[in-house]
C-alpha positions in Angstrom: -15.6 21.0 32.1 -16.4 20.9 28.1 -14.3 18.1 26.5 -12.0 19.5 24.2 -11.8 18.4 20.4 -8.4 17.4 20.9 -9.0 15.6 23.9 -11.9 13.7 22.0 -10.3 11.0 20.0 -9.6 7.4 19.3 -6.6 5.9 20.5 -4.1 5.8 17.6 -5.7 7.7 15.4 -3.6 10.7 14.2 -5.7 13.1 12.0 -6.2 16.6 11.8 -9.9 18.4 12.7 -10.3 14.9 14.3 -13.8 14.6 15.5 -15.3 16.1 12.0 -13.3 13.2 10.5 -14.9 10.6 12.8 -18.7 12.1 12.3 -18.4 10.0 9.3 -15.5 7.4 9.8 -16.5 3.9 8.6 -19.9 4.5 7.8 -21.8 2.1 6.0 -21.5 2.8 1.9 -24.3 2.3 -0.2 -23.6 -0.8 -2.4 -20.3 -1.3 -0.8 -20.0 -4.8 -2.5 -19.5 -3.3 -6.2 -16.6 -0.6 -4.8 -13.6 -1.1 -5.8 -10.4 -1.1 -3.3 -6.8 -0.4 -4.0 -3.9 -1.5 -1.4 -0.5 0.0 -2.1 2.3 -2.0 0.1 5.5 0.4 -0.3 9.0 -1.5 0.0 10.9 1.3 1.3 14.4 1.4 0.8 15.0 0.6 -2.7 14.3 -3.0 -3.7 16.6 -5.4 -5.8 14.4 -5.9 -8.6 17.5 -8.1 -10.5 17.3 -10.3 -7.3 13.8 -10.3 -7.1 12.4 -11.2 -10.7 15.8 -12.5 -12.2 16.4 -12.7 -15.6 18.0 -16.1 -15.4 18.9 -16.5 -19.1 20.9 -13.3 -19.5 24.7 -13.8 -18.9 25.5 -10.2 -17.8 23.3 -10.9 -14.5 26.1 -13.3 -13.9 28.9 -11.8 -14.4 27.8 -9.0 -12.5 27.0 -10.7 -9.5 29.6 -13.1 -8.7 28.1 -14.0 -4.9 24.6 -12.3 -5.0 23.3 -14.1 -8.7 20.8 -16.9 -7.8 21.1 -20.2 -9.2 18.3 -20.6 -11.5 17.5 -24.2 -10.4 16.8 -22.3 -6.7 13.8 -20.1 -8.5 10.1 -20.0 -8.7 9.8 -20.0 -12.8 7.5 -17.3 -14.2 8.4 -18.1 -18.1 11.5 -19.6 -19.7 13.5 -16.6 -19.1 12.6 -15.4 -15.8 12.3 -16.9 -12.2 10.9 -15.1 -8.9 13.8 -15.2 -5.7 13.8 -18.6 -3.9 12.0 -16.8 -0.9 9.0 -15.8 -3.4 7.5 -18.9 -3.3 3.7 -18.0 -2.4 3.8 -15.3 -4.8 5.0 -17.5 -7.4 1.9 -19.9 -6.2 -0.4 -16.6 -6.7 1.2 -16.1 -10.5 0.4 -19.4 -11.5 -2.9 -19.4 -10.3 -3.3 -16.0 -12.3 -3.5 -13.8 -9.3 -0.3 -12.1 -9.5 0.6 -9.9 -12.4 4.5 -8.6 -12.8 5.4 -5.4 -14.3 8.7 -5.1 -15.5 11.2 -1.9 -15.9 9.1 0.7 -13.8 10.6 4.0 -13.6 10.7 7.4 -14.5 12.9 10.0 -16.9 16.2 11.1 -14.9 16.0 8.6 -12.2 17.1 9.7 -8.8 19.1 7.9 -6.7 17.7 9.7 -3.3 15.6 7.7 -1.2 13.9 10.7 -0.3 13.5 12.9 -3.9 12.4 9.1 -5.1 9.8 8.7 -3.0 8.8 12.2 -3.5 8.2 11.3 -6.9 6.5 8.6 -6.5 4.3 9.6 -4.0 3.0 12.9 -5.7 3.4 11.5 -9.2 5.6 14.4 -10.8 9.2 14.0 -11.4 9.7 17.3 -12.5 8.3 19.7 -9.8 9.2 20.0 -6.0 6.2 18.0 -4.1 3.0 20.6 -2.9 2.2 18.4 -0.2 -0.6 16.9 -2.0 -0.2 13.0 -3.1 -1.8 10.9 -6.0 -3.5 8.7 -3.4 -4.8 11.9 -1.5 -6.2 13.6 -5.1 -8.1 9.9 -5.3 -9.4 10.6 -2.2 -10.4 14.1 -2.5 -12.7 12.7 -5.4 -14.2 10.2 -3.9 -14.8 12.7 -1.1 -16.8 14.5 -3.2 -18.9 12.0 -4.8 -19.1 10.7 -1.0 -19.3 13.3 1.4 -18.7 12.0 4.8 -16.9 9.0 4.0 -13.4 8.1 5.3 -12.0 7.0 1.9 -8.5 6.4 2.5 -6.5 5.4 5.5 -2.7 4.5 6.3 -1.6 1.5 8.2 1.6 1.7 10.3 3.7 3.7 12.8 5.2 5.7 10.3 4.0 9.6 10.4 1.2 10.0 7.3 2.9 9.5 3.6 2.7 12.1 1.7 1.0 10.1 -1.2 -2.2 10.2 0.9 -2.2 14.1 1.7 -5.2 15.7 -0.6 -6.5 18.9 -0.4 -10.2 18.1 1.4 -8.8 14.8 3.0 -6.1 14.1 5.5 -6.1 10.5 5.9 -6.0 8.8 9.4 -3.0 6.8 10.3 -3.6 3.6 13.0 -0.7 1.5 14.3 -2.9 -1.5 14.0 -6.0 -3.4 15.3 -5.7 -2.3 18.6 -6.2 1.1 17.5 -9.7 1.2 16.5 -10.6 1.0 19.8 -12.0 3.9 22.0 -9.8 4.7 24.6 -10.8 4.1 28.4 -10.0 7.6 30.0 -11.4 7.4 33.4 -10.9 11.2 34.1 -13.7 11.6 31.2 -16.2 9.1 32.0 -18.7 11.9 33.5 -17.6 13.7 30.2 -18.4 11.2 27.4 -21.9 10.2 29.7 -23.1 13.6 29.5 -21.9 13.9 25.6 -23.7 11.0 24.1 -26.9 11.6 26.7 -30.0 12.4 24.9 -31.7 15.9 25.0 -31.3 19.0 23.7 -28.3 21.0 23.0 -27.0 24.0 21.5 -23.3 25.1 20.0 -20.3 23.3 20.8 -22.1 20.6 22.8 -24.5 19.8 20.3 -21.5 19.4 17.6 -19.8 17.2 20.4 -22.6 14.9 21.3 -23.3 14.5 17.6 -19.4 13.6 16.9 -19.3 11.5 19.9 -22.2 9.5 19.0 -20.9 9.1 15.3 -17.1 8.1 16.9 -18.4 5.4 19.6 -20.9 3.8 16.7 -17.6 3.7 13.9 -15.4 2.2 17.2 -18.3 -0.2 18.0 -18.5 -1.3 13.9 -14.6 -1.1 14.0 -14.2 -3.7 16.9 -17.1 -5.9 16.0 -15.4 -5.9 12.6 -11.7 -7.0 13.9 -13.2 -9.2 16.1 -14.2 -11.7 13.4 -11.9 -14.5 13.1 -9.7 -14.8 9.6 -10.8 -16.8 7.3 -7.5 -17.7 6.2 -4.3 -18.1 8.1 -1.4 -15.2 8.8 1.9 -15.5 9.7 3.4 -13.9 12.7 4.5 -11.3 10.7 4.2 -7.0 11.1 3.3 -6.8 7.4 0.5 -9.6 7.6 -1.3 -8.4 10.4 -1.4 -4.6 8.1 -3.1 -6.5 5.7 -5.1 -8.4 7.8 -6.9 -5.2 9.4 -7.3 -4.4 6.1 -8.7 -7.5 4.9 -11.4 -7.4 8.4 -12.4 -3.6 7.3 -13.2 -4.6 3.9 -15.2 -7.4 4.6 -16.9 -5.3 7.1 -18.2 -3.0 4.4 -16.4 0.1 5.6 -16.5 2.6 3.1 -12.6 3.2 3.0 -11.2 2.5 -0.7 -7.6 3.8 -0.2 -5.1 1.8 1.8 -1.1 2.2 2.3 1.0 -0.1 4.1 4.5 0.1 4.0 7.1 -3.2 4.6 11.0 -1.4 5.1 14.4 -2.7 5.3 15.3 -2.7 1.3 18.5 -0.9 1.9 21.0 -3.1 0.7 24.2 -2.2 0.6 25.9 -5.1 2.4 25.4 -8.6 3.6 22.4 -8.4 0.8 22.0 -12.3 0.8 20.3 -12.7 3.9 18.6 -10.0 4.7 16.8 -9.3 1.3 15.9 -12.7 1.6 14.1 -12.5 4.8 12.4 -9.1 3.8 11.0 -10.8 0.4 9.7 -13.9 2.3 8.0 -11.8 4.8 6.3 -10.1 1.5 5.2 -12.9 0.4 3.5 -15.0 3.3 1.5 -11.8 4.1 0.4 -11.3 0.8 -0.5 -14.7 0.1 -2.1 -15.0 3.1 -4.3 -11.5 2.4 -5.4 -13.0 -1.1 -6.3 -16.2 0.2 -8.5 -14.3 3.3 -10.2 -11.8 0.7 -10.7 -14.8 -1.7 -12.7 -16.8 1.3 -14.6 -13.4 2.4 -15.7 -13.2 -1.6 -13.8 -10.1 -1.8 -10.9 -10.8 -4.1 -12.3 -9.6 -7.2 -12.6 -6.1 -5.9 -9.5 -5.3 -3.8 -5.9 -5.0 -6.1 -3.2 -4.7 -4.1 -0.2 -2.7 -5.7 3.8 -3.4 -4.7 6.6 -1.0 -5.6 9.6 0.2 -4.2 11.1 4.1 -4.7 13.9 2.7 -7.3 16.2 -0.5 -7.7 19.5 -1.6 -7.1 22.4 -1.1 -9.4 23.1 -4.6 -11.8 26.8 -4.9 -10.5 27.3 -6.0 -7.1 29.5 -3.8 -4.9 32.8 -5.0 -2.7 30.2 -5.2 0.4 28.1 -8.0 -1.3 25.1 -5.8 -1.5 24.0 -3.3 -4.1 23.8 0.5 -4.3 20.8 2.5 -5.4 19.6 2.0 -8.8 16.9 2.8 -11.5 14.1 1.1 -12.7 12.7 -2.1 -11.5 9.4 -4.4 -11.4 6.2 -3.9 -9.6 3.6 -6.6 -8.6 -0.4 -6.3 -8.8 -2.0 -8.7 -7.0 -6.0 -9.8 -7.3 -8.4 -7.6 -8.6 -10.0 -8.7 -12.0 -6.3 -8.5 -13.5 -5.4 -11.2 -15.8 -1.8 -11.9 -14.4 1.3 -13.0 -15.9 4.1 -11.2 -17.4 3.8 -7.1 -18.3 6.0 -4.3 -19.4 9.6 -5.1 -21.1 12.4 -7.2 -19.5 15.6 -5.5 -18.7 18.3 -6.2 -21.3 21.6 -5.9 -19.1 23.7 -5.4 -22.3 22.3 -1.8 -23.4 22.5 -0.3 -19.6 21.9 3.4 -18.5 24.7 4.6 -16.6 24.8 1.5 -14.8 21.7 0.9 -14.5 18.1 -1.2 -15.5 16.7 1.6 -17.7 12.8 2.3 -17.4 10.9 1.3 -20.3 7.2 1.6 -18.5 6.6 5.3 -16.7 5.1 4.7 -13.2 2.5 7.4 -14.2 1.2 5.5 -16.9 0.0 2.8 -13.8 -1.1 5.2 -12.0 -3.5 6.1 -15.1 -4.9 2.4 -15.2 -5.4 2.4 -11.4 -6.8 5.6 -11.0 -8.8 5.4 -14.1 -9.6 1.9 -15.1 -9.7 0.5 -11.7 -10.9 3.4 -9.2 -12.9 5.1 -12.2 -11.4 8.3 -10.8 -9.5 11.2 -12.9 -5.5 10.4 -13.3 -3.2 12.3 -11.4 -1.1 13.2 -14.7 -1.7 13.4 -18.7 0.7 10.1 -19.2 -1.4 7.5 -20.9 -2.6 4.4 -19.2 -0.7 0.9 -19.2 -2.7 -1.7 -20.3 -3.3 -3.8 -17.3 -5.2 -6.5 -18.8 -8.4 -8.6 -17.4 
């Protein structure tokens, strides 16, 4: 029985036209040490920006949040006017070391408070039109594939469906759940067929195609297993986000040609009893990202890996009756690593001049995309919005 293309797979990878994709997956790329990598961390649910980066000298913050307002003495100072949430101590250390930038007031015109629609906007980089099945990272992946045929430019790490952001015209990025998904599935019923596929000898047609794909897939899987078997250069906490970032660090250090990664951390839709829930989510973010940065530093890869942390929107300025916050608009984003200069960037929120009860946006998220695409990755931008000055 001939093994079908659908049955020949690496466990955990979900991708259209899987075998052709695996034929080039994880091949070494020439000059890989000089290749820049972008890691995108999505905080799903709408992160409360005002309790993440606290405007500690604005009285309006404390008036609007009688129970949720953070005490200035508990914050990790960023400058004289702002401090990080108490759970973000390890990000505070990165900031002090110049490894973290905070960009304030990021959003887009006519903010939409729907999770679904706002994520579509961020993923497609188009606030005006409905999505057309192509995302901003997917467009970059298409460009990378044109210059490096046979490469695997993008990867989604997690158990969600492939995000719109990673969908391209030519590239349909694989999804892997965790490092265990990067091993060949042992299917005893296919053992004979596998031996026949990888056996040397003449072959034509489908068998020749499958033999070539099989050899490439097995070689890729073996290289993946060697990479992820290497001990981490830095200890990681036992957290889901940390495990995803650890896997990315292993792949980057292993010389894989993947340049775009996307992971998510959920649980930020804090309509009720926000204090403890938000603290836990931010703690996972800070500990995971700090471990990732330490690992990249030890591996000598910190300057070529930039991590971008965003959420689909912020929360309302005023807390609600359930000691939570409802869907808002603009919020800060983080940039870690790379060759950034670190520090506070953008315009701080002005709580005396709100837009329909929300923090108004002062930095269009598409200007950040332009900077990441053009200035960091060296690719054509998704939009015509002028680039934000990243610095560094």
